RODO-2510 file (C-alpha; in nm, 4 decimals, decimal comma):
residues 165
     n   res          X          Y          Z
     1     m    11,1702    12,6371    11,1231
     2     a    11,4971    12,5804    10,9408
     3     i    11,5226    12,2821    10,7121
     4     t    11,8586    12,1125    10,7220
     5     e    12,0277    11,9875    10,4109
     6     k    11,9753    11,6131    10,3531
     7     p    12,1421    11,3673    10,1172
     8     r    11,9573    11,3248     9,7885
     9     f    11,6723    11,0720     9,8074
    10     r    11,7350    10,7416     9,6303
    11     e    11,4981    10,4477     9,6022
    12     k    11,6161    10,1218     9,7573
    13     l    11,6329     9,7741     9,6109
    14     l    11,3373     9,5405     9,6528
    15     t    11,3836     9,1642     9,6347
    16     v    11,1142     8,9000     9,6599
    17     p    11,2224     8,5750     9,8265
    18     p    10,9834     8,2801     9,7901
    19     p    10,6951     8,2430    10,0359
    20     i    10,7466     8,0470    10,3576
    21     e    10,5144     7,9070    10,6215
    22     v    10,5349     8,0295    10,9817
    23     a    10,2979     7,9351    11,2627
    24     g    10,0444     7,7959    11,0151
    25     r    10,0402     8,1129    10,8018
    26     h    10,1611     8,1505    10,4445
    27     i    10,4117     8,4364    10,4368
    28     k    10,4871     8,6342    10,1198
    29     r    10,8207     8,8129    10,1591
    30     y    10,9692     9,1421    10,0452
    31     h    11,3200     9,2566    10,1365
    32     v    11,4296     9,6206    10,1114
    33     t    11,7882     9,7437    10,1297
    34     a    12,0318     9,9778     9,9597
    35     d    12,2895     9,6962     9,9609
    36     p    12,2981     9,5015     9,6307
    37     a    12,4063     9,1949     9,8337
    38     g    12,0661     9,1997    10,0056
    39     i    11,9746     9,1581    10,3705
    40     a    12,2608     9,0101    10,5730
    41     p    12,1812     8,6476    10,6689
    42     e    12,2070     8,7135    11,0440
    43     v    11,9633     9,0079    11,0188
    44     e    11,7202     8,8048    10,8066
    45     k    11,7389     8,5136    11,0551
    46     a    11,6718     8,7432    11,3530
    47     a    11,3796     8,9134    11,1753
    48     y    11,2105     8,5825    11,0962
    49     e    11,2705     8,4545    11,4511
    50     i    11,0482     8,7327    11,5911
    51     l    10,7859     8,6936    11,3173
    52     p    10,5605     8,4493    11,5121
    53     e    10,5072     8,7248    11,7720
    54     l    10,3768     8,9542    11,4973
    55     l    10,1090     8,7188    11,3641
    56     p     9,7412     8,7299    11,4678
    57     e     9,5367     8,4395    11,5940
    58     p     9,3426     8,2495    11,3242
    59     d     8,9956     8,3895    11,2599
    60     g     8,8733     8,1792    10,9668
    61     t     9,0298     8,4052    10,7012
    62     a     9,2797     8,2322    10,4719
    63     p     9,6029     8,2338    10,6770
    64     a     9,8064     8,4714    10,4606
    65     t    10,0557     8,7399    10,5572
    66     f    10,3067     8,9527    10,3714
    67     v    10,6165     9,0905    10,5369
    68     v    10,8643     9,3620    10,4553
    69     v    11,2118     9,3169    10,6020
    70     h    11,4033     9,6437    10,5679
    71     r    11,7673     9,7140    10,6393
    72     g    11,8211    10,0838    10,6991
    73     n    12,1203    10,2813    10,5813
    74     d    12,2417    10,2982    10,9422
    75     d    12,2232    10,0219    11,2052
    76     g    11,8450     9,9884    11,1844
    77     a    11,6572     9,6791    11,0708
    78     y    11,2804     9,6397    11,0599
    79     i    11,0163     9,3767    10,9954
    80     n    10,6574     9,4750    10,9183
    81     a    10,3964     9,1988    10,9107
    82     y    10,0646     9,2604    10,7350
    83     s     9,8218     8,9712    10,7909
    84     w     9,4811     8,9269    10,6309
    85     v     9,2043     8,8966    10,8915
    86     w     8,8281     8,9421    10,9015
    87     d     8,8185     8,8505    10,5290
    88     n     8,9427     9,1858    10,3952
    89     v     9,1309     9,3707    10,6719
    90     l     9,5060     9,4032    10,7296
    91     h     9,6328     9,3300    11,0797
    92     y     9,9651     9,5092    11,1339
    93     a    10,2543     9,4407    11,3700
    94     n    10,6228     9,5254    11,3544
    95     a    10,9601     9,4889    11,5197
    96     a    11,2763     9,6957    11,4986
    97     a    11,6435     9,6430    11,5788
    98     g    11,9458     9,8681    11,6039
    99     q    11,7515    10,1959    11,5938
   100     p    11,7443    10,3954    11,9202
   101     m    11,4780    10,6292    11,7756
   102     t    11,2299    10,3375    11,7915
   103     g    11,3242    10,2437    12,1475
   104     c    11,5882     9,9821    12,0667
   105     p    11,8300     9,9423    12,3588
   106     d    12,1379     9,9115    12,1356
   107     r    12,2564     9,9381    11,7743
   108     d    12,2600     9,5616    11,7122
   109     p    12,0623     9,4989    11,3877
   110     t    11,9795     9,1460    11,5064
   111     h    11,8331     9,2463    11,8466
   112     f    11,4662     9,2951    11,7531
   113     i    11,2164     9,4517    11,9899
   114     r    10,8485     9,5458    11,9569
   115     p    10,8381     9,9288    11,9441
   116     r    10,5430    10,1090    12,0957
   117     l    10,5005    10,3581    11,8138
   118     p    10,1959    10,4055    11,5892
   119     w    10,4116    10,3923    11,2730
   120     m    10,3168    10,1529    10,9927
   121     g    10,6080    10,1813    10,7534
   122     c    10,8408    10,4237    10,5836
   123     v    10,8440    10,5241    10,2164
   124     f    11,0679    10,2252    10,1341
   125     e    10,8380     9,9740    10,3073
   126     l    10,5022    10,0863    10,1673
   127     p    10,5167     9,9880     9,7954
   128     p    10,4065     9,6249     9,8473
   129     i    10,0839     9,7297    10,0220
   130     l     9,8985     9,8479     9,7088
   131     h    10,0070     9,5415     9,5119
   132     e     9,9009     9,3081     9,7935
   133     r     9,5644     9,4795     9,8271
   134     d     9,4962     9,4333     9,4576
   135     a     9,6243     9,0732     9,4598
   136     w     9,3984     8,9881     9,7574
   137     v     9,0950     9,1293     9,5751
   138     r     9,1938     8,9640     9,2459
   139     h     9,2503     8,6134     9,3879
   140     m     9,0563     8,5934     9,7141
   141     l     8,7595     8,8321     9,7097
   142     a     8,6490     8,8732     9,3470
   143     p     8,6433     8,5099     9,2282
   144     e     8,3551     8,2805     9,3108
   145     v     8,6099     8,0409     9,4609
   146     p     8,9073     8,2021     9,6369
   147     d     9,2486     8,0849     9,5120
   148     l     9,5105     8,1108     9,7876
   149     d     9,7813     7,9526     9,5698
   150     a     9,7261     8,2183     9,3028
   151     y     9,7453     8,4898     9,5676
   152     l    10,0691     8,3475     9,7080
   153     s    10,2311     8,3394     9,3643
   154     d    10,1286     8,6992     9,2799
   155     s    10,4009     8,9276     9,4204
   156     l    10,5231     9,2731     9,3344
   157     p    10,8185     9,2173     9,0996
   158     a    11,1704     9,2707     9,2304
   159     g    11,3328     9,5970     9,1325
   160     t    11,3315     9,9181     9,3289
   161     t    11,0944    10,0481     9,5919
   162     g    10,9642    10,3155     9,3567
   163     d    10,9954    10,4630     9,0095
   164     r    10,7855    10,1788     8,8647
   165     s    10,5896    10,3754     8,6071
***
């Protein structure tokens, strides 16, 4: 199998907007893009409009979710929602826009659909997961009294998606 030449890999920028509340859940937010201006407002708005469809039903676990909104280098835009359920399990759901490879009907980065693929995130979208796992343990599972406010204020710092050593 021949390997085709690809552009050199570069980490993307990671920003951390403040948490919001959607459908009764506290949402920690991460945005990923190569554009120093950040996620375009119309793409961000469309991503958060589909977010309620990505959230699980309440199950007694503290209603906390973290999302990664990612703007690809092409027309693609993605939102991955990771919600805490069953005390210590991540429920996952996503939506994509503008990327035919995921089943999108057009290249409009604001036209989000729910792809039927078993993918959970690309290399640019995965960095928050380890931090969020550790923050959930640190603030919600390990203490005698869980502290949701402490969890919500404990986010991966803005910077890049990698090279954090």
